[in-house]
Z-matrix of the N, CA and C atoms (Angstrom, degrees):
N
C 1 1.498
C 2 1.515 1 109.22
N 3 1.371 2 112.95 1 -52.45
C 4 1.481 3 115.53 2 -178.84
C 5 1.557 4 115.56 3 -58.66
N 6 1.322 5 112.67 4 -39.93
C 7 1.448 6 117.82 5 177.50
C 8 1.601 7 111.89 6 -65.12
N 9 1.286 8 116.40 7 -32.71
C 10 1.443 9 117.53 8 178.03
C 11 1.547 10 111.46 9 -78.14
N 12 1.388 11 114.75 10 -23.16
C 13 1.463 12 117.75 11 174.91
C 14 1.626 13 108.59 12 -69.13
N 15 1.277 14 109.05 13 -46.21
C 16 1.548 15 114.92 14 -179.30
C 17 1.529 16 110.12 15 -54.24
N 18 1.418 17 111.20 16 -49.24
C 19 1.424 18 116.63 17 -175.89
C 20 1.527 19 115.48 18 -67.91
N 21 1.373 20 113.81 19 -29.13
C 22 1.530 21 116.46 20 171.51
C 23 1.509 22 114.77 21 -68.14
N 24 1.292 23 117.48 22 -30.30
C 25 1.518 24 121.64 23 175.39
C 26 1.518 25 108.65 24 88.27
N 27 1.323 26 111.69 25 164.72
C 28 1.488 27 122.10 26 -176.01
C 29 1.570 28 113.56 27 -58.31
N 30 1.248 29 118.05 28 -24.92
C 31 1.515 30 117.99 29 -178.84
C 32 1.569 31 111.20 30 -77.23
N 33 1.249 32 114.77 31 -18.31
C 34 1.535 33 119.08 32 -179.10
C 35 1.494 34 115.87 33 -120.73
N 36 1.258 35 114.56 34 -5.01
C 37 1.393 36 118.82 35 -179.48
C 38 1.554 37 116.50 36 -135.14
N 39 1.279 38 118.20 37 117.90
C 40 1.502 39 119.59 38 -169.02
C 41 1.543 40 111.93 39 -66.88
N 42 1.330 41 113.75 40 -31.22
C 43 1.439 42 117.37 41 -175.33
C 44 1.667 43 105.22 42 -71.03
N 45 1.222 44 112.55 43 -42.13
C 46 1.539 45 114.85 44 -176.77
C 47 1.568 46 108.47 45 -67.23
N 48 1.384 47 117.84 46 -37.14
C 49 1.429 48 127.17 47 177.04
C 50 1.602 49 107.77 48 -60.90
N 51 1.231 50 117.81 49 -46.23
C 52 1.481 51 125.77 50 -174.91
C 53 1.498 52 115.13 51 -75.44
N 54 1.408 53 116.28 52 -24.28
C 55 1.466 54 118.36 53 -165.63
C 56 1.595 55 111.26 54 -119.09
N 57 1.264 56 117.67 55 -31.85
C 58 1.462 57 121.74 56 -172.37
C 59 1.488 58 107.56 57 55.93
N 60 1.291 59 118.92 58 44.54
C 61 1.539 60 118.68 59 -178.17
C 62 1.515 61 105.17 60 -127.30
N 63 1.312 62 113.27 61 161.31
C 64 1.437 63 121.78 62 176.72
C 65 1.557 64 110.50 63 -73.09
N 66 1.372 65 118.80 64 167.54
C 67 1.352 66 120.09 65 -179.93
C 68 1.650 67 113.20 66 -59.80
N 69 1.304 68 114.39 67 -43.61
C 70 1.386 69 118.21 68 175.88
C 71 1.519 70 117.81 69 -57.55
N 72 1.387 71 111.80 70 -36.66
C 73 1.479 72 119.88 71 -179.99
C 74 1.542 73 110.79 72 -71.40
N 75 1.398 74 112.74 73 -40.00
C 76 1.474 75 117.31 74 175.52
C 77 1.533 76 113.11 75 -61.28
N 78 1.331 77 114.57 76 -44.50
C 79 1.406 78 121.11 77 177.57
C 80 1.569 79 113.16 78 -58.76
N 81 1.302 80 114.09 79 -43.35
C 82 1.437 81 123.72 80 175.45
C 83 1.494 82 113.04 81 -59.76
N 84 1.337 83 117.75 82 -44.02
C 85 1.492 84 122.19 83 176.67
C 86 1.470 85 109.28 84 -66.82
N 87 1.314 86 120.74 85 -35.43
C 88 1.434 87 119.88 86 -179.39
C 89 1.552 88 111.37 87 -72.44
N 90 1.357 89 117.94 88 -38.97
C 91 1.450 90 118.75 89 178.36
C 92 1.541 91 109.37 90 -67.05
N 93 1.343 92 117.75 91 -33.65
C 94 1.478 93 118.94 92 176.71
C 95 1.596 94 113.22 93 -65.87
N 96 1.384 95 106.51 94 -37.11
C 97 1.555 96 109.30 95 177.34
C 98 1.541 97 113.07 96 -63.63
N 99 1.428 98 110.82 97 -41.90
C 100 1.466 99 111.45 98 176.35
C 101 1.438 100 116.45 99 -56.06
N 102 1.291 101 117.09 100 -44.25
C 103 1.534 102 128.38 101 -177.46
C 104 1.547 103 102.80 102 -60.62
N 105 1.344 104 118.35 103 -49.67
C 106 1.470 105 122.57 104 -177.29
C 107 1.536 106 111.21 105 -60.59
N 108 1.316 107 118.40 106 -49.09
C 109 1.502 108 121.64 107 -176.45
C 110 1.574 109 110.80 108 -69.05
N 111 1.427 110 112.45 109 -25.64
C 112 1.522 111 116.96 110 177.63
C 113 1.560 112 108.99 111 -64.70
N 114 1.414 113 109.19 112 -51.02
C 115 1.411 114 114.97 113 -177.89
C 116 1.547 115 116.13 114 -71.54
N 117 1.382 116 113.09 115 -31.80
C 118 1.552 117 115.10 116 178.79
C 119 1.555 118 106.69 117 -134.58
N 120 1.388 119 114.70 118 85.91
C 121 1.431 120 118.10 119 -179.30
C 122 1.574 121 114.22 120 -61.39
N 123 1.319 122 120.33 121 153.58
C 124 1.450 123 124.92 122 -177.99
C 125 1.477 124 111.29 123 -103.68
N 126 1.300 125 117.92 124 129.15
C 127 1.444 126 122.14 125 176.34
C 128 1.551 127 108.18 126 -93.57
N 129 1.367 128 111.62 127 127.47
C 130 1.480 129 118.11 128 -178.31
C 131 1.492 130 111.83 129 -106.26
N 132 1.313 131 120.15 130 123.32
C 133 1.452 132 122.81 131 -171.44
C 134 1.444 133 114.35 132 -67.38
N 135 1.442 134 123.91 133 -50.27
C 136 1.402 135 126.05 134 -176.67
C 137 1.528 136 111.30 135 -56.84
N 138 1.374 137 120.90 136 -72.60
C 139 1.446 138 121.39 137 -175.90
C 140 1.587 139 114.67 138 -68.61
N 141 1.299 140 115.33 139 -10.38
C 142 1.463 141 116.20 140 -177.74
C 143 1.502 142 111.18 141 64.36
N 144 1.327 143 117.01 142 46.79
C 145 1.456 144 121.46 143 -177.36
C 146 1.617 145 108.98 144 -119.62
N 147 1.297 146 113.21 145 143.25
C 148 1.442 147 116.72 146 165.83
C 149 1.504 148 109.09 147 -94.65
N 150 1.228 149 115.54 148 115.86
C 151 1.516 150 116.93 149 -176.88
C 152 1.553 151 106.55 150 -94.37
N 153 1.305 152 113.22 151 117.48
C 154 1.438 153 119.68 152 -178.10
C 155 1.485 154 111.70 153 -129.17
N 156 1.270 155 119.57 154 -170.25
C 157 1.517 156 124.78 155 -179.29
C 158 1.524 157 109.06 156 -62.89
N 159 1.310 158 116.37 157 -38.23
C 160 1.472 159 117.64 158 -175.69
C 161 1.576 160 111.29 159 -68.17
N 162 1.354 161 113.06 160 -38.16
C 163 1.494 162 115.34 161 178.01
C 164 1.540 163 110.59 162 -66.03
N 165 1.309 164 113.34 163 -45.50
C 166 1.602 165 115.17 164 -172.25
C 167 1.440 166 105.10 165 -66.85
N 168 1.397 167 120.17 166 -42.74
C 169 1.436 168 117.81 167 -174.71
C 170 1.486 169 111.73 168 -65.03
N 171 1.436 170 116.37 169 -41.08
C 172 1.470 171 118.49 170 174.45
C 173 1.487 172 115.95 171 -59.22
N 174 1.375 173 117.60 172 -37.05
C 175 1.388 174 124.15 173 177.50
C 176 1.469 175 110.87 174 -66.20
N 177 1.237 176 119.66 175 -47.83
C 178 1.490 177 124.20 176 -179.98
C 179 1.468 178 109.91 177 -61.36
N 180 1.295 179 118.19 178 -45.49
C 181 1.459 180 123.23 179 -171.56
C 182 1.593 181 108.06 180 -64.01
N 183 1.446 182 115.99 181 -41.60
C 184 1.461 183 120.28 182 -178.37
C 185 1.558 184 108.38 183 -71.57
N 186 1.318 185 114.70 184 -41.55
C 187 1.542 186 118.11 185 -172.52
C 188 1.588 187 112.18 186 -79.61
N 189 1.292 188 114.39 187 -11.38
C 190 1.465 189 112.16 188 176.35
C 191 1.546 190 112.90 189 -107.13
N 192 1.353 191 116.31 190 20.60
C 193 1.505 192 122.31 191 -178.06
C 194 1.473 193 108.14 192 -55.30
N 195 1.332 194 120.20 193 -40.30
C 196 1.333 195 122.91 194 174.82
C 197 1.552 196 109.53 195 -143.98
N 198 1.296 197 115.55 196 173.61
C 199 1.552 198 118.85 197 -176.80
C 200 1.379 199 116.86 198 -72.56
N 201 1.423 200 118.46 199 -11.63
C 202 1.431 201 116.79 200 -175.98
C 203 1.483 202 111.14 201 -76.77
N 204 1.302 203 122.77 202 -15.90
C 205 1.484 204 123.78 203 169.43
C 206 1.472 205 119.31 204 -97.23
N 207 1.426 206 112.72 205 6.33
C 208 1.549 207 114.67 206 -176.49
C 209 1.566 208 110.63 207 -63.10
N 210 1.401 209 111.58 208 -45.47
C 211 1.476 210 119.42 209 -177.25
C 212 1.488 211 114.77 210 -51.69
N 213 1.323 212 112.67 211 -39.40
C 214 1.543 213 121.99 212 -172.53
C 215 1.583 214 106.55 213 -74.61
N 216 1.413 215 115.57 214 -47.79
C 217 1.468 216 116.14 215 -175.62
C 218 1.571 217 108.43 216 -73.92
N 219 1.241 218 121.38 217 -30.83
C 220 1.490 219 123.52 218 176.45
C 221 1.523 220 109.42 219 -65.54
N 222 1.314 221 117.00 220 -42.02
C 223 1.494 222 118.80 221 175.34
C 224 1.524 223 112.47 222 -59.92
N 225 1.356 224 112.66 223 -38.44
C 226 1.527 225 118.58 224 -176.68
C 227 1.514 226 106.76 225 -70.29
N 228 1.367 227 120.09 226 -42.62
C 229 1.349 228 124.71 227 -176.29
C 230 1.462 229 119.20 228 -67.70
N 231 1.368 230 115.60 229 -26.99
C 232 1.484 231 122.48 230 -176.86
C 233 1.540 232 114.55 231 -57.99
N 234 1.361 233 119.21 232 -46.41
C 235 1.432 234 120.40 233 177.48
C 236 1.611 235 109.56 234 -73.49
N 237 1.373 236 114.18 235 -26.26
C 238 1.412 237 113.91 236 -171.52
C 239 1.556 238 110.02 237 -73.45
N 240 1.387 239 113.08 238 -38.08
C 241 1.396 240 118.55 239 -175.96
C 242 1.532 241 110.10 240 -87.44
N 243 1.292 242 118.41 241 -36.10
C 244 1.438 243 121.92 242 -170.78
C 245 1.471 244 119.90 243 -121.70
N 246 1.284 245 117.92 244 3.18
C 247 1.480 246 128.14 245 178.16
C 248 1.494 247 109.02 246 -80.88
N 249 1.327 248 113.28 247 174.33
C 250 1.500 249 119.92 248 164.67
C 251 1.373 250 113.54 249 -65.09
N 252 1.359 251 122.61 250 162.58
C 253 1.452 252 122.11 251 175.66
C 254 1.491 253 113.50 252 -55.66
N 255 1.342 254 121.38 253 -36.00
C 256 1.494 255 119.95 254 174.57
C 257 1.517 256 112.92 255 -70.49
N 258 1.328 257 119.53 256 -30.81
C 259 1.392 258 120.63 257 -179.79
C 260 1.580 259 111.73 258 -76.66
N 261 1.378 260 112.85 259 -33.50
C 262 1.441 261 117.25 260 175.40
C 263 1.531 262 111.58 261 -66.33
N 264 1.410 263 114.36 262 -46.81
C 265 1.415 264 117.04 263 175.96
C 266 1.493 265 116.25 264 -61.72
N 267 1.270 266 118.40 265 -33.94
C 268 1.482 267 123.09 266 177.77
C 269 1.555 268 110.52 267 -67.68
N 270 1.316 269 116.50 268 -40.78
C 271 1.449 270 120.95 269 178.19
C 272 1.453 271 110.48 270 -67.32
N 273 1.366 272 120.88 271 -45.40
C 274 1.491 273 121.83 272 175.02
C 275 1.509 274 110.91 273 -53.45
N 276 1.323 275 115.02 274 -49.01
C 277 1.501 276 120.10 275 177.89
C 278 1.441 277 113.56 276 -56.77
N 279 1.333 278 118.29 277 -40.51
C 280 1.480 279 120.66 278 -178.72
C 281 1.611 280 114.34 279 -71.11
N 282 1.153 281 117.29 280 -31.55
C 283 1.522 282 121.41 281 -178.84
C 284 1.596 283 108.70 282 -92.69
N 285 1.300 284 119.55 283 -12.14
C 286 1.450 285 122.08 284 -179.36
C 287 1.551 286 109.35 285 -66.71
N 288 1.216 287 115.68 286 -26.51
C 289 1.539 288 120.32 287 -174.22
C 290 1.532 289 109.34 288 -63.30
N 291 1.362 290 113.62 289 -24.48
C 292 1.461 291 114.31 290 177.01
C 293 1.448 292 119.56 291 -81.89
N 294 1.368 293 115.76 292 -6.23
C 295 1.404 294 127.67 293 178.45
C 296 1.462 295 114.46 294 -97.94
N 297 1.347 296 118.73 295 -50.14
C 298 1.460 297 122.28 296 -179.58
C 299 1.440 298 107.89 297 -172.56
N 300 1.389 299 116.14 298 133.65
C 301 1.501 300 123.50 299 174.87
C 302 1.416 301 103.64 300 -136.22
N 303 1.467 302 116.12 301 160.87
C 304 1.436 303 118.82 302 176.99
C 305 1.543 304 113.13 303 -58.79
N 306 1.319 305 119.91 304 -33.88
C 307 1.401 306 123.73 305 -173.21
C 308 1.576 307 112.54 306 -88.34
N 309 1.380 308 114.25 307 1.22
C 310 1.447 309 117.51 308 -177.83
C 311 1.528 310 114.33 309 -108.30
N 312 1.332 311 112.82 310 7.67
C 313 1.477 312 115.81 311 -178.44
C 314 1.491 313 115.96 312 -55.60
N 315 1.276 314 114.37 313 -52.46
C 316 1.506 315 121.21 314 -177.38
C 317 1.536 316 112.68 315 -57.31
N 318 1.358 317 118.13 316 -52.97
C 319 1.494 318 114.26 317 177.52
C 320 1.506 319 114.64 318 -59.79
N 321 1.321 320 117.86 319 -37.34
C 322 1.405 321 117.13 320 -174.18
C 323 1.480 322 110.04 321 -71.91
N 324 1.389 323 119.13 322 -40.71
C 325 1.382 324 122.19 323 173.46
C 326 1.534 325 113.97 324 -62.22
N 327 1.272 326 114.55 325 -30.05
C 328 1.448 327 119.86 326 178.47
C 329 1.516 328 113.60 327 -66.76
N 330 1.359 329 115.91 328 -31.02
C 331 1.427 330 123.50 329 177.79
C 332 1.512 331 112.24 330 -86.25
N 333 1.332 332 116.84 331 -14.00
C 334 1.447 333 117.32 332 -173.28
C 335 1.629 334 114.33 333 -67.29
N 336 1.421 335 111.12 334 -41.40
C 337 1.453 336 115.02 335 -176.72
C 338 1.451 337 112.60 336 -67.83
N 339 1.397 338 121.76 337 -48.98
C 340 1.416 339 119.16 338 179.31
C 341 1.536 340 116.48 339 -60.85
N 342 1.407 341 113.40 340 -33.05
C 343 1.427 342 114.33 341 179.56
C 344 1.476 343 109.75 342 -71.45
N 345 1.339 344 117.55 343 -39.17
C 346 1.450 345 117.28 344 -179.84
C 347 1.583 346 111.03 345 -65.27
N 348 1.407 347 112.92 346 -36.22
C 349 1.495 348 114.73 347 179.28
C 350 1.597 349 111.38 348 -66.31
N 351 1.255 350 115.93 349 -33.64
C 352 1.405 351 116.99 350 177.44
C 353 1.537 352 112.30 351 -67.26
N 354 1.397 353 112.93 352 -45.03
C 355 1.504 354 113.98 353 178.22
C 356 1.542 355 112.84 354 -69.49
N 357 1.279 356 117.19 355 -36.98
C 358 1.448 357 121.06 356 -160.83
C 359 1.535 358 111.37 357 -99.30
N 360 1.237 359 120.24 358 -21.47
C 361 1.441 360 118.66 359 -166.75
C 362 1.487 361 115.92 360 -65.74
N 363 1.303 362 117.39 361 -29.57
C 364 1.510 363 115.69 362 -177.75
C 365 1.497 364 110.30 363 -117.89
N 366 1.349 365 116.62 364 21.24
C 367 1.509 366 119.66 365 171.86
C 368 1.453 367 110.67 366 -82.47
N 369 1.319 368 115.85 367 135.40
C 370 1.505 369 118.76 368 -173.71
C 371 1.509 370 111.54 369 -87.33
N 372 1.318 371 124.85 370 -47.05
C 373 1.380 372 122.06 371 -178.20
C 374 1.475 373 113.84 372 -60.66
N 375 1.361 374 120.06 373 122.58
C 376 1.439 375 121.91 374 174.60
C 377 1.604 376 105.43 375 -129.36
N 378 1.318 377 114.92 376 146.62
C 379 1.349 378 119.85 377 175.00
C 380 1.530 379 109.93 378 -167.17
N 381 1.332 380 119.37 379 148.47
C 382 1.458 381 126.38 380 168.51
C 383 1.481 382 115.78 381 -95.39
N 384 1.362 383 115.89 382 2.29
C 385 1.472 384 120.78 383 -174.41
C 386 1.573 385 109.04 384 -97.55
N 387 1.262 386 117.55 385 123.33
C 388 1.433 387 119.43 386 177.24
C 389 1.525 388 106.00 387 -70.07
N 390 1.223 389 117.57 388 -38.64
C 391 1.501 390 119.01 389 -176.72
C 392 1.577 391 108.24 390 -56.40
N 393 1.377 392 118.76 391 -37.26
C 394 1.431 393 115.82 392 -177.49
C 395 1.501 394 112.08 393 -70.95
N 396 1.359 395 118.53 394 -32.40
C 397 1.429 396 121.24 395 -173.20
C 398 1.550 397 109.80 396 -88.90
N 399 1.320 398 118.31 397 -19.88
C 400 1.462 399 120.33 398 -174.49
C 401 1.453 400 116.34 399 -58.98
N 402 1.300 401 124.70 400 -39.28
C 403 1.431 402 123.45 401 174.00
C 404 1.553 403 114.51 402 -61.01
N 405 1.409 404 117.43 403 -33.85
C 406 1.436 405 121.06 404 -178.56
C 407 1.577 406 105.32 405 -74.69
N 408 1.280 407 123.15 406 -31.55
C 409 1.436 408 127.10 407 -178.60
C 410 1.569 409 105.89 408 -66.93
N 411 1.310 410 117.31 409 -45.02
C 412 1.433 411 120.81 410 -179.83
C 413 1.608 412 112.25 411 -60.19
N 414 1.363 413 111.14 412 -40.99
C 415 1.405 414 121.24 413 175.94
C 416 1.653 415 111.92 414 -56.25
N 417 1.402 416 110.25 415 -39.66
C 418 1.439 417 115.24 416 178.82
C 419 1.556 418 110.44 417 -64.77
N 420 1.260 419 116.28 418 -42.36
C 421 1.455 420 124.59 419 -177.73
C 422 1.455 421 106.79 420 -58.96
N 423 1.386 422 119.90 421 -42.54
C 424 1.524 423 124.77 422 -175.46
C 425 1.495 424 107.74 423 -77.36
N 426 1.336 425 118.87 424 -23.63
C 427 1.536 426 118.43 425 -175.49
C 428 1.498 427 107.84 426 -87.01
N 429 1.219 428 125.61 427 -33.32
C 430 1.437 429 123.73 428 -175.74
C 431 1.557 430 109.67 429 -140.82
N 432 1.349 431 117.94 430 121.89
C 433 1.413 432 124.51 431 -177.11
C 434 1.557 433 106.56 432 -66.26
N 435 1.398 434 112.98 433 -44.61
C 436 1.484 435 120.21 434 -175.68
C 437 1.516 436 114.49 435 -78.10
N 438 1.245 437 116.83 436 -47.83
C 439 1.584 438 122.50 437 -168.76
C 440 1.418 439 112.85 438 -101.50
N 441 1.406 440 119.18 439 -7.39
C 442 1.490 441 116.56 440 -177.38
C 443 1.501 442 110.34 441 -63.70
N 444 1.318 443 117.40 442 -45.07
C 445 1.436 444 126.17 443 -175.44
C 446 1.576 445 111.28 444 -67.57
N 447 1.326 446 115.24 445 -61.27
C 448 1.529 447 119.68 446 177.18
C 449 1.453 448 111.38 447 -53.85
N 450 1.415 449 120.24 448 -44.37
C 451 1.348 450 122.38 449 -179.30
C 452 1.525 451 119.17 450 -60.64
N 453 1.327 452 114.00 451 -24.65
C 454 1.396 453 121.05 452 176.75
C 455 1.523 454 115.54 453 -54.59
N 456 1.330 455 116.18 454 -30.41
C 457 1.399 456 127.02 455 -179.25
C 458 1.575 457 105.97 456 -63.39
N 459 1.345 458 112.44 457 -50.90
C 460 1.488 459 113.57 458 177.80
C 461 1.511 460 114.94 459 -63.96
N 462 1.245 461 118.88 460 -38.74
C 463 1.485 462 120.09 461 178.87
C 464 1.499 463 114.69 462 -61.56
N 465 1.333 464 112.52 463 -39.66
C 466 1.471 465 120.70 464 175.45
C 467 1.485 466 113.08 465 -62.79
N 468 1.317 467 114.94 466 -44.72
C 469 1.454 468 118.33 467 -179.78
C 470 1.610 469 112.00 468 -68.11
N 471 1.308 470 114.49 469 -39.65
C 472 1.482 471 120.24 470 175.68
C 473 1.445 472 116.08 471 -64.22
N 474 1.262 473 117.82 472 -30.93
C 475 1.552 474 123.78 473 -174.18
C 476 1.563 475 104.25 474 -69.60
N 477 1.402 476 115.83 475 -27.60
C 478 1.467 477 123.73 476 -175.77
C 479 1.465 478 114.00 477 -106.87
N 480 1.320 479 118.66 478 2.53
C 481 1.523 480 119.88 479 -172.60
C 482 1.471 481 107.55 480 -68.46
N 483 1.403 482 117.97 481 131.45
C 484 1.461 483 122.00 482 -166.43
C 485 1.552 484 110.81 483 -87.53
N 486 1.313 485 118.86 484 -12.12
C 487 1.504 486 122.59 485 -175.52
C 488 1.550 487 110.96 486 -110.17
N 489 1.274 488 115.91 487 152.27
C 490 1.492 489 118.45 488 178.65
C 491 1.519 490 105.07 489 -129.34
N 492 1.268 491 115.60 490 144.17
C 493 1.493 492 121.14 491 176.99
C 494 1.494 493 108.72 492 -72.04
N 495 1.303 494 114.81 493 151.22
C 496 1.497 495 121.65 494 -176.83
C 497 1.454 496 109.96 495 -73.52
N 498 1.389 497 119.44 496 -29.86
C 499 1.428 498 118.77 497 -177.02
C 500 1.558 499 114.10 498 -110.90
N 501 1.319 500 116.37 499 74.21
C 502 1.445 501 118.43 500 -177.98
C 503 1.548 502 107.60 501 -94.99
N 504 1.340 503 114.58 502 121.74
C 505 1.393 504 124.57 503 -178.46
C 506 1.508 505 112.14 504 -85.61
N 507 1.300 506 115.47 505 118.67
C 508 1.578 507 116.08 506 -176.62
C 509 1.495 508 111.25 507 -117.01
N 510 1.363 509 116.45 508 16.76
C 511 1.467 510 117.78 509 -179.63
C 512 1.518 511 110.00 510 -90.52
N 513 1.309 512 118.05 511 -157.23
C 514 1.431 513 122.00 512 176.78
C 515 1.512 514 111.40 513 -118.35
N 516 1.297 515 126.22 514 -175.22
C 517 1.351 516 130.13 515 -168.28
C 518 1.619 517 103.52 516 -113.63
N 519 1.296 518 122.15 517 36.10
C 520 1.392 519 128.47 518 178.31
C 521 1.417 520 106.44 519 -114.56
N 522 1.321 521 118.36 520 102.51
C 523 1.504 522 121.22 521 -174.52
C 524 1.560 523 109.72 522 -154.13
N 525 1.316 524 114.93 523 155.31
C 526 1.433 525 120.57 524 171.11
C 527 1.504 526 105.97 525 -110.47
N 528 1.328 527 114.43 526 112.89
C 529 1.489 528 121.85 527 -171.15
C 530 1.607 529 104.43 528 -87.22
N 531 1.302 530 113.84 529 161.79
C 532 1.472 531 120.87 530 177.58
C 533 1.548 532 112.61 531 -61.04
N 534 1.323 533 114.65 532 -37.42
C 535 1.480 534 125.29 533 174.66
C 536 1.506 535 108.11 534 -125.14
N 537 1.325 536 117.47 535 148.45
C 538 1.460 537 118.85 536 179.86
C 539 1.564 538 109.92 537 -64.34
N 540 1.252 539 121.63 538 146.56
C 541 1.414 540 126.05 539 -178.84
C 542 1.502 541 111.05 540 -91.69
N 543 1.365 542 117.58 541 135.07
C 544 1.484 543 127.63 542 170.47
C 545 1.500 544 109.98 543 -92.20
N 546 1.304 545 122.60 544 108.34
C 547 1.397 546 124.54 545 171.31
C 548 1.520 547 116.51 546 -97.50
N 549 1.356 548 113.46 547 124.21
C 550 1.422 549 123.67 548 -170.65
C 551 1.532 550 108.97 549 -98.04
N 552 1.346 551 117.88 550 126.53
C 553 1.433 552 118.92 551 178.10
C 554 1.479 553 109.37 552 -150.75
N 555 1.267 554 121.09 553 175.27
C 556 1.426 555 128.02 554 -178.70
C 557 1.407 556 117.70 555 -140.01
N 558 1.331 557 123.00 556 167.74
C 559 1.386 558 122.70 557 -166.48
C 560 1.537 559 112.27 558 -102.78
N 561 1.349 560 118.16 559 -0.08
C 562 1.380 561 123.75 560 -171.47
C 563 1.585 562 113.67 561 -129.05
N 564 1.397 563 114.55 562 30.62
C 565 1.463 564 118.44 563 177.38
C 566 1.466 565 106.96 564 -116.70
N 567 1.326 566 115.89 565 113.36
C 568 1.477 567 121.80 566 -179.49
C 569 1.545 568 113.65 567 -74.31
N 570 1.292 569 119.44 568 -19.74
C 571 1.495 570 122.26 569 -177.01
C 572 1.459 571 110.93 570 -91.59
N 573 1.262 572 121.64 571 -36.54
C 574 1.496 573 121.90 572 178.14
C 575 1.544 574 102.25 573 -127.72
N 576 1.357 575 118.75 574 79.67
C 577 1.456 576 122.94 575 -173.65
C 578 1.509 577 112.82 576 -72.85
N 579 1.307 578 120.02 577 168.47
C 580 1.345 579 125.01 578 -173.15
C 581 1.523 580 111.05 579 -70.02
N 582 1.385 581 118.19 580 -28.57
C 583 1.469 582 119.80 581 177.68
C 584 1.574 583 110.44 582 -64.57
N 585 1.342 584 115.89 583 -25.90
C 586 1.545 585 113.99 584 176.32
C 587 1.437 586 112.03 585 -72.70
N 588 1.334 587 120.25 586 -33.05
C 589 1.414 588 126.73 587 177.26
C 590 1.565 589 111.19 588 -63.80
N 591 1.353 590 111.76 589 -43.24
C 592 1.470 591 116.62 590 174.50
C 593 1.491 592 115.87 591 -65.25
N 594 1.310 593 114.64 592 -39.85
C 595 1.473 594 117.85 593 177.48
C 596 1.507 595 112.55 594 -63.36
N 597 1.407 596 115.55 595 -40.58
C 598 1.436 597 120.12 596 179.58
C 599 1.516 598 112.62 597 -71.12
N 600 1.292 599 120.85 598 -40.61
C 601 1.459 600 127.15 599 179.62
C 602 1.463 601 111.30 600 -66.04
N 603 1.315 602 118.42 601 -28.05
C 604 1.491 603 122.09 602 -177.72
C 605 1.569 604 112.63 603 -62.80
N 606 1.266 605 112.84 604 -20.62
C 607 1.504 606 113.85 605 178.82
C 608 1.504 607 115.60 606 -90.99
N 609 1.277 608 117.56 607 -7.04
C 610 1.421 609 121.01 608 174.63
C 611 1.395 610 115.45 609 -104.69
N 612 1.276 611 121.73 610 120.65
C 613 1.453 612 129.72 611 -171.36
C 614 1.613 613 108.07 612 -62.98
N 615 1.276 614 116.32 613 124.01
C 616 1.419 615 119.18 614 177.57
C 617 1.554 616 119.18 615 80.34
N 618 1.387 617 111.51 616 3.73
C 619 1.384 618 116.72 617 -177.67
C 620 1.581 619 110.99 618 -66.99
N 621 1.435 620 115.12 619 146.48
C 622 1.446 621 121.55 620 179.95
C 623 1.546 622 106.53 621 -123.69
N 624 1.397 623 112.63 622 143.20
C 625 1.421 624 120.00 623 173.37
C 626 1.438 625 115.45 624 -100.59
N 627 1.302 626 118.86 625 127.43
C 628 1.481 627 121.89 626 168.09
C 629 1.492 628 113.07 627 -100.89
N 630 1.321 629 116.23 628 109.05
C 631 1.494 630 121.15 629 -173.84
C 632 1.577 631 101.96 630 -99.39
N 633 1.370 632 106.98 631 129.66
C 634 1.442 633 121.42 632 168.90
C 635 1.433 634 112.37 633 -103.01
N 636 1.403 635 117.26 634 125.08
C 637 1.448 636 118.88 635 -174.82
C 638 1.519 637 107.07 636 -89.25
N 639 1.381 638 112.68 637 76.21
C 640 1.420 639 123.58 638 -178.90
C 641 1.513 640 114.45 639 -175.55
N 642 1.332 641 119.23 640 -145.68
C 643 1.445 642 121.62 641 -173.43
C 644 1.571 643 110.51 642 -114.43
N 645 1.270 644 116.38 643 5.19
C 646 1.540 645 118.31 644 174.54
C 647 1.525 646 107.69 645 -177.39
N 648 1.384 647 112.54 646 175.26
C 649 1.446 648 119.68 647 -179.11
C 650 1.558 649 104.99 648 -124.14
N 651 1.367 650 118.05 649 129.42
C 652 1.431 651 120.73 650 177.71
C 653 1.480 652 112.07 651 -99.20
N 654 1.285 653 116.72 652 162.57
C 655 1.522 654 123.56 653 -179.35
C 656 1.500 655 109.66 654 -53.16
N 657 1.400 656 113.06 655 -46.84
C 658 1.488 657 119.95 656 -172.65
C 659 1.486 658 110.52 657 -62.59
N 660 1.371 659 115.63 658 -36.94
C 661 1.575 660 118.04 659 178.95
C 662 1.472 661 107.29 660 -70.00
N 663 1.295 662 122.48 661 -33.42
C 664 1.496 663 118.82 662 176.58
C 665 1.463 664 111.21 663 -68.93
N 666 1.398 665 117.80 664 -39.57
C 667 1.475 666 114.97 665 -177.70
C 668 1.446 667 112.31 666 -71.23
N 669 1.418 668 115.64 667 -31.26
C 670 1.464 669 117.26 668 -179.40
C 671 1.496 670 111.73 669 -88.47
N 672 1.330 671 122.99 670 0.15
C 673 1.394 672 123.43 671 175.43
C 674 1.546 673 112.30 672 74.24
N 675 1.320 674 119.54 673 22.07
C 676 1.416 675 125.09 674 179.00
C 677 1.504 676 111.52 675 -95.81
N 678 1.296 677 122.11 676 145.36
C 679 1.360 678 128.38 677 -179.44
C 680 1.512 679 113.54 678 -178.88
């Protein structure tokens, strides 16, 4: 994202206009900001939110799901990284409403249970012991700088989830299907990358990958054979 911002130039990218830095330098500044706010969280008066490393990582992870939201998050990050202290504080306050507000408690809690059910229903490992899950949480931190920490919340919940789905699949993905499988993937999705589609399709004999050079695949593209 930062390299694309630098390539776009100051006329098209707010971060480039605010910083006059290369993509690598902007990324470095952003990583430094995350470390700083992790060590010293910021309390925001209006939304009543403590903005820390967990919040900013969760926000960035969700907002960079595909390139369509890059412009929005980059515009928000420009004053946070390169504005005055007052501008940075105001920008953090502005985007904090998307994370938590006093009036958003009910809707967010309403989404918590179905989200946890989707994540946890068919996961097999269950434990009430933090000592058992702790090594796996450390592995998450080592695997993903952004999602390792926030994802630990999901893993802890799933380890203690009291319900199990009826249809838990415990086999592998090596099979010969009646008809060859068409696997759809795209080149600009950081959360479900193309390499994952290739790894999965390798187990199905005769499978073919349709790669879309974008952030998704539409029905019309499939019917027209474009990708």
